[in-house]
N, CA, C and O atoms as CSV, one atom per row, in Angstrom:
chain,resi,resn,atom,element,x,y,z
A,1,MET,N,N,95.147,1.226,72.946
A,1,MET,CA,C,94.428,1.897,71.888
A,1,MET,C,C,95.068,1.621,70.528
A,1,MET,O,O,94.365,1.410,69.540
A,2,ARG,N,N,96.415,1.623,70.479
A,2,ARG,CA,C,97.105,1.359,69.218
A,2,ARG,C,C,96.873,-0.069,68.748
A,2,ARG,O,O,96.954,-0.343,67.550
A,3,VAL,N,N,96.596,-0.950,69.635
A,3,VAL,CA,C,96.347,-2.341,69.294
A,3,VAL,C,C,95.075,-2.459,68.453
A,3,VAL,O,O,95.002,-3.329,67.586
A,4,LEU,N,N,94.080,-1.616,68.682
A,4,LEU,CA,C,92.821,-1.662,67.948
A,4,LEU,C,C,92.899,-0.942,66.607
A,4,LEU,O,O,92.112,-1.252,65.712
A,5,ILE,N,N,93.799,-0.009,66.436
A,5,ILE,CA,C,93.877,0.775,65.197
A,5,ILE,C,C,94.342,-0.096,64.033
A,5,ILE,O,O,93.759,-0.026,62.951
A,6,LEU,N,N,95.361,-0.902,64.223
A,6,LEU,CA,C,95.902,-1.732,63.139
A,6,LEU,C,C,94.869,-2.722,62.590
A,6,LEU,O,O,94.712,-2.795,61.371
A,7,PRO,N,N,94.160,-3.484,63.425
A,7,PRO,CA,C,93.138,-4.385,62.864
A,7,PRO,C,C,92.007,-3.621,62.161
A,7,PRO,O,O,91.479,-4.094,61.155
A,8,THR,N,N,91.639,-2.468,62.669
A,8,THR,CA,C,90.584,-1.670,62.042
A,8,THR,C,C,91.023,-1.206,60.656
A,8,THR,O,O,90.243,-1.276,59.706
A,9,VAL,N,N,92.251,-0.738,60.531
A,9,VAL,CA,C,92.769,-0.291,59.234
A,9,VAL,C,C,92.815,-1.461,58.245
A,9,VAL,O,O,92.453,-1.305,57.079
A,10,VAL,N,N,93.260,-2.631,58.711
A,10,VAL,CA,C,93.328,-3.807,57.844
A,10,VAL,C,C,91.929,-4.196,57.360
A,10,VAL,O,O,91.760,-4.534,56.189
A,11,ILE,N,N,90.943,-4.155,58.224
A,11,ILE,CA,C,89.565,-4.500,57.849
A,11,ILE,C,C,89.012,-3.498,56.842
A,11,ILE,O,O,88.366,-3.897,55.874
A,12,VAL,N,N,89.251,-2.218,57.050
A,12,VAL,CA,C,88.756,-1.187,56.130
A,12,VAL,C,C,89.414,-1.336,54.758
A,12,VAL,O,O,88.726,-1.234,53.743
A,13,VAL,N,N,90.716,-1.572,54.699
A,13,VAL,CA,C,91.418,-1.754,53.422
A,13,VAL,C,C,90.900,-3.004,52.711
A,13,VAL,O,O,90.693,-2.975,51.498
A,14,ALA,N,N,90.689,-4.084,53.433
A,14,ALA,CA,C,90.164,-5.316,52.836
A,14,ALA,C,C,88.768,-5.084,52.267
A,14,ALA,O,O,88.451,-5.579,51.185
A,15,ALA,N,N,87.939,-4.342,52.979
A,15,ALA,CA,C,86.595,-4.042,52.489
A,15,ALA,C,C,86.649,-3.196,51.218
A,15,ALA,O,O,85.879,-3.434,50.287
A,16,LEU,N,N,87.540,-2.220,51.168
A,16,LEU,CA,C,87.676,-1.388,49.964
A,16,LEU,C,C,88.161,-2.199,48.763
A,16,LEU,O,O,87.681,-2.003,47.647
A,17,VAL,N,N,89.101,-3.100,48.987
A,17,VAL,CA,C,89.578,-3.964,47.901
A,17,VAL,C,C,88.449,-4.865,47.413
A,17,VAL,O,O,88.289,-5.053,46.207
A,18,TYR,N,N,87.674,-5.416,48.320
A,18,TYR,CA,C,86.541,-6.268,47.949
A,18,TYR,C,C,85.539,-5.497,47.094
A,18,TYR,O,O,85.092,-6.004,46.065
A,19,VAL,N,N,85.183,-4.295,47.498
A,19,VAL,CA,C,84.227,-3.475,46.742
A,19,VAL,C,C,84.788,-3.144,45.365
A,19,VAL,O,O,84.046,-3.170,44.384
A,20,LEU,N,N,86.058,-2.840,45.267
A,20,LEU,CA,C,86.693,-2.538,43.989
A,20,LEU,C,C,86.646,-3.738,43.049
A,20,LEU,O,O,86.366,-3.585,41.860
A,21,VAL,N,N,86.915,-4.922,43.570
A,21,VAL,CA,C,86.850,-6.129,42.744
A,21,VAL,C,C,85.427,-6.370,42.255
A,21,VAL,O,O,85.238,-6.726,41.091
A,22,ILE,N,N,84.443,-6.191,43.089
A,22,ILE,CA,C,83.040,-6.370,42.698
A,22,ILE,C,C,82.667,-5.371,41.609
A,22,ILE,O,O,81.996,-5.746,40.647
A,23,LEU,N,N,83.075,-4.127,41.729
A,23,LEU,CA,C,82.760,-3.114,40.722
A,23,LEU,C,C,83.427,-3.429,39.392
A,23,LEU,O,O,82.809,-3.255,38.342
A,24,ILE,N,N,84.658,-3.884,39.411
A,24,ILE,CA,C,85.349,-4.218,38.166
A,24,ILE,C,C,84.699,-5.427,37.502
A,24,ILE,O,O,84.511,-5.420,36.285
A,25,ARG,N,N,84.356,-6.447,38.249
A,25,ARG,CA,C,83.680,-7.617,37.681
A,25,ARG,C,C,82.310,-7.259,37.138
A,25,ARG,O,O,81.890,-7.827,36.129
A,26,GLY,N,N,81.609,-6.352,37.761
A,26,GLY,CA,C,80.283,-5.951,37.306
A,26,GLY,C,C,80.320,-5.177,36.006
A,26,GLY,O,O,79.329,-5.172,35.276
A,27,ALA,N,N,81.436,-4.518,35.687
A,27,ALA,CA,C,81.544,-3.738,34.459
A,27,ALA,C,C,81.743,-4.616,33.239
A,27,ALA,O,O,81.442,-4.187,32.125
A,28,VAL,N,N,82.241,-5.832,33.414
A,28,VAL,CA,C,82.495,-6.731,32.299
A,28,VAL,C,C,81.297,-7.657,32.146
A,28,VAL,O,O,80.914,-8.352,33.086
A,29,ARG,N,N,80.712,-7.661,30.961
A,29,ARG,CA,C,79.559,-8.505,30.680
A,29,ARG,C,C,80.025,-9.853,30.126
A,29,ARG,O,O,81.028,-9.921,29.415
A,30,PRO,N,N,79.298,-10.921,30.450
A,30,PRO,CA,C,79.650,-12.215,29.876
A,30,PRO,C,C,79.430,-12.204,28.370
A,30,PRO,O,O,78.509,-11.551,27.878
A,31,GLY,N,N,80.261,-12.916,27.648
A,31,GLY,CA,C,80.097,-13.025,26.209
A,31,GLY,C,C,80.828,-11.934,25.464
A,31,GLY,O,O,80.255,-10.873,25.217
A,32,GLY,N,N,82.064,-12.159,25.101
A,32,GLY,CA,C,82.802,-11.222,24.274
A,32,GLY,C,C,83.542,-10.147,25.034
A,32,GLY,O,O,84.198,-9.311,24.412
A,33,GLY,N,N,83.468,-10.131,26.319
A,33,GLY,CA,C,84.201,-9.138,27.081
A,33,GLY,C,C,83.665,-7.729,26.897
A,33,GLY,O,O,84.435,-6.770,26.945
A,34,ALA,N,N,82.385,-7.584,26.690
A,34,ALA,CA,C,81.797,-6.261,26.482
A,34,ALA,C,C,81.826,-5.466,27.777
A,34,ALA,O,O,81.610,-6.004,28.862
A,35,VAL,N,N,82.095,-4.183,27.641
A,35,VAL,CA,C,82.194,-3.332,28.811
A,35,VAL,C,C,80.964,-2.436,28.949
A,35,VAL,O,O,80.753,-1.854,30.013
A,36,GLU,N,N,80.170,-2.314,27.927
A,36,GLU,CA,C,78.958,-1.497,27.978
A,36,GLU,C,C,77.847,-2.228,27.229
A,36,GLU,O,O,78.128,-3.098,26.404
A,37,PRO,N,N,76.598,-1.887,27.504
A,37,PRO,CA,C,75.503,-2.577,26.816
A,37,PRO,C,C,75.500,-2.253,25.325
A,37,PRO,O,O,75.910,-1.162,24.932
A,38,PRO,N,N,75.042,-3.185,24.492
A,38,PRO,CA,C,75.030,-2.936,23.051
A,38,PRO,C,C,74.027,-1.854,22.674
A,38,PRO,O,O,73.020,-1.657,23.354
A,39,ARG,N,N,74.318,-1.157,21.579
A,39,ARG,CA,C,73.422,-0.123,21.061
A,39,ARG,C,C,73.376,-0.249,19.539
A,39,ARG,O,O,74.326,-0.722,18.916
A,40,TRP,N,N,72.274,0.174,18.958
A,40,TRP,CA,C,72.114,0.163,17.507
A,40,TRP,C,C,72.526,1.525,16.964
A,40,TRP,O,O,72.257,2.553,17.585
A,41,GLU,N,N,73.182,1.530,15.799
A,41,GLU,CA,C,73.587,2.784,15.160
A,41,GLU,C,C,73.510,2.632,13.644
A,41,GLU,O,O,73.624,1.529,13.110
A,42,THR,N,N,73.312,3.758,12.965
A,42,THR,CA,C,73.298,3.743,11.503
A,42,THR,C,C,74.730,3.786,10.990
A,42,THR,O,O,75.643,4.271,11.658
A,43,HIS,N,N,74.893,3.264,9.786
A,43,HIS,CA,C,76.211,3.245,9.163
A,43,HIS,C,C,76.013,3.244,7.649
A,43,HIS,O,O,75.030,2.699,7.146
A,44,THR,N,N,76.941,3.852,6.933
A,44,THR,CA,C,76.914,3.868,5.475
A,44,THR,C,C,78.204,3.253,4.967
A,44,THR,O,O,79.285,3.568,5.464
A,45,ALA,N,N,78.095,2.374,3.973
A,45,ALA,CA,C,79.272,1.748,3.367
A,45,ALA,C,C,79.178,1.897,1.858
A,45,ALA,O,O,78.096,1.798,1.280
A,46,MET,N,N,80.311,2.135,1.230
A,46,MET,CA,C,80.394,2.229,-0.228
A,46,MET,C,C,81.112,0.974,-0.730
A,46,MET,O,O,82.267,0.733,-0.379
A,47,GLU,N,N,80.419,0.174,-1.557
A,47,GLU,CA,C,81.002,-1.072,-2.055
A,47,GLU,C,C,80.614,-1.303,-3.506
A,47,GLU,O,O,79.427,-1.361,-3.829
A,48,ASP,N,N,81.596,-1.434,-4.376
A,48,ASP,CA,C,81.402,-1.836,-5.777
A,48,ASP,C,C,80.319,-1.028,-6.493
A,48,ASP,O,O,79.487,-1.605,-7.193
A,49,GLY,N,N,80.317,0.280,-6.331
A,49,GLY,CA,C,79.352,1.124,-7.016
A,49,GLY,C,C,77.993,1.209,-6.333
A,49,GLY,O,O,77.030,1.696,-6.925
A,50,TRP,N,N,77.911,0.749,-5.121
A,50,TRP,CA,C,76.666,0.784,-4.355
A,50,TRP,C,C,76.899,1.495,-3.030
A,50,TRP,O,O,77.971,1.391,-2.435
A,51,THR,N,N,75.887,2.214,-2.580
A,51,THR,CA,C,75.885,2.797,-1.242
A,51,THR,C,C,74.953,1.945,-0.393
A,51,THR,O,O,73.770,1.804,-0.702
A,52,LEU,N,N,75.490,1.384,0.666
A,52,LEU,CA,C,74.698,0.530,1.550
A,52,LEU,C,C,74.376,1.287,2.828
A,52,LEU,O,O,75.273,1.765,3.522
A,53,VAL,N,N,73.097,1.390,3.131
A,53,VAL,CA,C,72.663,1.966,4.406
A,53,VAL,C,C,72.435,0.791,5.336
A,53,VAL,O,O,71.622,-0.092,5.063
A,54,ILE,N,N,73.173,0.797,6.450
A,54,ILE,CA,C,73.232,-0.357,7.341
A,54,ILE,C,C,72.924,0.097,8.762
A,54,ILE,O,O,73.233,1.225,9.148
A,55,ILE,N,N,72.311,-0.797,9.534
A,55,ILE,CA,C,72.253,-0.584,10.977
A,55,ILE,C,C,73.100,-1.682,11.612
A,55,ILE,O,O,73.084,-2.835,11.182
A,56,ARG,N,N,73.843,-1.289,12.651
A,56,ARG,CA,C,74.745,-2.219,13.324
A,56,ARG,C,C,74.486,-2.181,14.824
A,56,ARG,O,O,74.234,-1.123,15.400
A,57,GLN,N,N,74.551,-3.342,15.435
A,57,GLN,CA,C,74.496,-3.409,16.890
A,57,GLN,C,C,75.939,-3.445,17.377
A,57,GLN,O,O,76.681,-4.388,17.104
A,58,MET,N,N,76.319,-2.394,18.107
A,58,MET,CA,C,77.712,-2.218,18.521
A,58,MET,C,C,77.824,-2.205,20.040
A,58,MET,O,O,76.888,-1.844,20.754
A,59,THR,N,N,78.991,-2.608,20.505
A,59,THR,CA,C,79.334,-2.481,21.912
A,59,THR,C,C,80.827,-2.183,21.985
A,59,THR,O,O,81.545,-2.322,20.995
A,60,ARG,N,N,81.275,-1.784,23.133
A,60,ARG,CA,C,82.703,-1.528,23.308
A,60,ARG,C,C,83.282,-2.684,24.102
A,60,ARG,O,O,82.878,-2.947,25.235
A,61,GLY,N,N,84.227,-3.362,23.491
A,61,GLY,CA,C,84.918,-4.464,24.152
A,61,GLY,C,C,86.217,-3.985,24.768
A,61,GLY,O,O,86.510,-2.790,24.782
A,62,LYS,N,N,86.974,-4.908,25.264
A,62,LYS,CA,C,88.253,-4.564,25.887
A,62,LYS,C,C,89.232,-3.980,24.875
A,62,LYS,O,O,90.062,-3.140,25.224
A,63,ASP,N,N,89.136,-4.427,23.608
A,63,ASP,CA,C,90.063,-3.973,22.574
A,63,ASP,C,C,89.462,-2.942,21.638
A,63,ASP,O,O,90.058,-2.645,20.602
A,64,GLY,N,N,88.300,-2.382,21.964
A,64,GLY,CA,C,87.673,-1.369,21.120
A,64,GLY,C,C,86.274,-1.784,20.702
A,64,GLY,O,O,85.699,-2.709,21.276
A,65,PRO,N,N,85.715,-1.092,19.685
A,65,PRO,CA,C,84.351,-1.389,19.251
A,65,PRO,C,C,84.214,-2.811,18.695
A,65,PRO,O,O,85.104,-3.325,18.018
A,66,VAL,N,N,83.063,-3.430,19.007
A,66,VAL,CA,C,82.765,-4.786,18.533
A,66,VAL,C,C,81.392,-4.758,17.881
A,66,VAL,O,O,80.423,-4.295,18.484
A,67,GLU,N,N,81.307,-5.252,16.651
A,67,GLU,CA,C,80.028,-5.340,15.946
A,67,GLU,C,C,79.385,-6.677,16.274
A,67,GLU,O,O,79.963,-7.733,16.016
A,68,LEU,N,N,78.182,-6.627,16.846
A,68,LEU,CA,C,77.469,-7.851,17.236
A,68,LEU,C,C,76.513,-8.329,16.151
A,68,LEU,O,O,76.327,-9.531,15.961
A,69,SER,N,N,75.905,-7.374,15.437
A,69,SER,CA,C,74.911,-7.718,14.429
A,69,SER,C,C,74.882,-6.619,13.377
A,69,SER,O,O,75.248,-5.477,13.652
A,70,ARG,N,N,74.439,-6.974,12.155
A,70,ARG,CA,C,74.382,-6.004,11.059
A,70,ARG,C,C,73.177,-6.329,10.186
A,70,ARG,O,O,72.920,-7.490,9.869
A,71,GLN,N,N,72.442,-5.286,9.800
A,71,GLN,CA,C,71.320,-5.441,8.881
A,71,GLN,C,C,71.443,-4.386,7.793
A,71,GLN,O,O,71.630,-3.206,8.090
A,72,THR,N,N,71.339,-4.800,6.533
A,72,THR,CA,C,71.344,-3.852,5.432
A,72,THR,C,C,69.918,-3.355,5.235
A,72,THR,O,O,69.002,-4.146,5.009
A,73,VAL,N,N,69.737,-2.049,5.321
A,73,VAL,CA,C,68.409,-1.452,5.168
A,73,VAL,C,C,68.104,-1.251,3.685
A,73,VAL,O,O,67.017,-1.589,3.217
A,74,ARG,N,N,69.067,-0.699,2.952
A,74,ARG,CA,C,68.850,-0.453,1.536
A,74,ARG,C,C,70.184,-0.333,0.818
A,74,ARG,O,O,71.164,0.149,1.385
A,75,ALA,N,N,70.214,-0.782,-0.452
A,75,ALA,CA,C,71.377,-0.621,-1.320
A,75,ALA,C,C,70.981,0.311,-2.457
A,75,ALA,O,O,69.995,0.067,-3.153
A,76,ILE,N,N,71.754,1.381,-2.643
A,76,ILE,CA,C,71.444,2.406,-3.646
A,76,ILE,C,C,72.602,2.454,-4.645
A,76,ILE,O,O,73.755,2.604,-4.240
A,77,PRO,N,N,72.312,2.327,-5.951
A,77,PRO,CA,C,73.394,2.442,-6.932
A,77,PRO,C,C,73.977,3.858,-6.903
A,77,PRO,O,O,73.240,4.839,-6.806
A,78,ASP,N,N,75.303,3.952,-6.989
A,78,ASP,CA,C,75.950,5.264,-6.925
A,78,ASP,C,C,75.582,6.160,-8.101
A,78,ASP,O,O,75.632,7.383,-7.975
A,79,ASP,N,N,75.212,5.576,-9.247
A,79,ASP,CA,C,74.872,6.390,-10.415
A,79,ASP,C,C,73.376,6.683,-10.527
A,79,ASP,O,O,72.920,7.171,-11.561
A,80,ASP,N,N,72.622,6.395,-9.492
A,80,ASP,CA,C,71.173,6.667,-9.479
A,80,ASP,C,C,70.946,8.171,-9.525
A,80,ASP,O,O,71.516,8.897,-8.711
A,81,PRO,N,N,70.114,8.667,-10.473
A,81,PRO,CA,C,69.882,10.112,-10.559
A,81,PRO,C,C,69.153,10.688,-9.335
A,81,PRO,O,O,69.234,11.888,-9.075
A,82,HIS,N,N,68.454,9.845,-8.593
A,82,HIS,CA,C,67.727,10.288,-7.388
A,82,HIS,C,C,68.419,9.780,-6.130
A,82,HIS,O,O,67.760,9.471,-5.137
A,83,TRP,N,N,69.749,9.692,-6.170
A,83,TRP,CA,C,70.527,9.144,-5.072
A,83,TRP,C,C,70.271,9.879,-3.762
A,83,TRP,O,O,70.066,9.243,-2.729
A,84,ASP,N,N,70.279,11.219,-3.791
A,84,ASP,CA,C,70.091,12.003,-2.557
A,84,ASP,C,C,68.762,11.682,-1.884
A,84,ASP,O,O,68.701,11.446,-0.677
A,85,GLU,N,N,67.708,11.676,-2.682
A,85,GLU,CA,C,66.372,11.403,-2.133
A,85,GLU,C,C,66.297,9.988,-1.567
A,85,GLU,O,O,65.761,9.787,-0.477
A,86,ARG,N,N,66.822,9.017,-2.287
A,86,ARG,CA,C,66.773,7.629,-1.826
A,86,ARG,C,C,67.646,7.418,-0.589
A,86,ARG,O,O,67.312,6.622,0.288
A,87,TYR,N,N,68.762,8.134,-0.529
A,87,TYR,CA,C,69.626,8.028,0.646
A,87,TYR,C,C,68.911,8.572,1.885
A,87,TYR,O,O,68.950,7.951,2.947
A,88,ARG,N,N,68.263,9.725,1.751
A,88,ARG,CA,C,67.520,10.287,2.896
A,88,ARG,C,C,66.399,9.355,3.336
A,88,ARG,O,O,66.178,9.168,4.533
A,89,GLU,N,N,65.692,8.770,2.376
A,89,GLU,CA,C,64.626,7.821,2.721
A,89,GLU,C,C,65.189,6.595,3.445
A,89,GLU,O,O,64.600,6.107,4.409
A,90,ALA,N,N,66.325,6.110,2.972
A,90,ALA,CA,C,66.947,4.938,3.592
A,90,ALA,C,C,67.399,5.247,5.015
A,90,ALA,O,O,67.256,4.409,5.906
A,91,MET,N,N,67.945,6.447,5.238
A,91,MET,CA,C,68.370,6.818,6.590
A,91,MET,C,C,67.161,6.949,7.522
A,91,MET,O,O,67.239,6.564,8.688
A,92,LEU,N,N,66.047,7.490,7.020
A,92,LEU,CA,C,64.822,7.555,7.837
A,92,LEU,C,C,64.343,6.153,8.200
A,92,LEU,O,O,63.955,5.895,9.340
A,93,GLU,N,N,64.375,5.256,7.227
A,93,GLU,CA,C,63.963,3.874,7.487
A,93,GLU,C,C,64.907,3.216,8.493
A,93,GLU,O,O,64.458,2.474,9.367
A,94,ALA,N,N,66.202,3.478,8.379
A,94,ALA,CA,C,67.180,2.896,9.308
A,94,ALA,C,C,66.924,3.390,10.728
A,94,ALA,O,O,66.935,2.599,11.671
A,95,ARG,N,N,66.696,4.682,10.885
A,95,ARG,CA,C,66.428,5.229,12.221
A,95,ARG,C,C,65.127,4.671,12.791
A,95,ARG,O,O,65.036,4.407,13.990
A,96,SER,N,N,64.124,4.492,11.938
A,96,SER,CA,C,62.856,3.914,12.377
A,96,SER,C,C,63.064,2.466,12.830
A,96,SER,O,O,62.502,2.039,13.839
A,97,ARG,N,N,63.863,1.726,12.090
A,97,ARG,CA,C,64.133,0.334,12.458
A,97,ARG,C,C,64.892,0.256,13.780
A,97,ARG,O,O,64.621,-0.618,14.604
A,98,ILE,N,N,65.839,1.168,13.981
A,98,ILE,CA,C,66.576,1.197,15.252
A,98,ILE,C,C,65.627,1.461,16.411
A,98,ILE,O,O,65.719,0.811,17.453
A,99,THR,N,N,64.720,2.406,16.236
A,99,THR,CA,C,63.746,2.706,17.294
A,99,THR,C,C,62.914,1.460,17.618
A,99,THR,O,O,62.680,1.155,18.788
A,100,THR,N,N,62.473,0.747,16.587
A,100,THR,CA,C,61.686,-0.467,16.804
A,100,THR,C,C,62.505,-1.531,17.537
A,100,THR,O,O,62.015,-2.152,18.480
A,101,LEU,N,N,63.742,-1.739,17.107
A,101,LEU,CA,C,64.596,-2.743,17.759
A,101,LEU,C,C,64.887,-2.391,19.205
A,101,LEU,O,O,64.926,-3.274,20.061
A,102,GLU,N,N,65.092,-1.114,19.489
A,102,GLU,CA,C,65.356,-0.699,20.874
A,102,GLU,C,C,64.128,-0.863,21.741
A,102,GLU,O,O,64.255,-1.192,22.920
A,103,LEU,N,N,62.946,-0.645,21.198
A,103,LEU,CA,C,61.722,-0.828,21.975
A,103,LEU,C,C,61.457,-2.301,22.261
A,103,LEU,O,O,60.919,-2.639,23.316
A,104,GLU,N,N,61.829,-3.185,21.328
A,104,GLU,CA,C,61.567,-4.613,21.503
A,104,GLU,C,C,62.587,-5.315,22.386
A,104,GLU,O,O,62.294,-6.373,22.944
A,105,SER,N,N,63.780,-4.744,22.522
A,105,SER,CA,C,64.797,-5.412,23.341
A,105,SER,C,C,64.605,-5.073,24.813
A,105,SER,O,O,64.166,-3.977,25.162
A,106,PRO,N,N,64.944,-6.035,25.670
A,106,PRO,CA,C,64.708,-5.819,27.102
A,106,PRO,C,C,65.641,-4.812,27.714
A,106,PRO,O,O,65.552,-4.536,28.911
């Protein structure tokens, strides 16, 4: 009986190691070492007296966040008297664009 236990344990351990390797390989996507699928997000940047409303396609790589793509939705001068209103409009447009991009991607 003891003769059968050792080979059974070895087979079970080998199967568990195989499954673990398959799961780890499946988590890493080809191209850039991405660990999760890319997603679109809004972002705001302040540069040279301008507020830029941007959408970025981001993923998490092995070393942290990775930006795959970037689109500027609108640039608003910081001294614009209607800055608040234009910023809200730009954020609405950015969110609308993200929704469209997510619907079009497979």
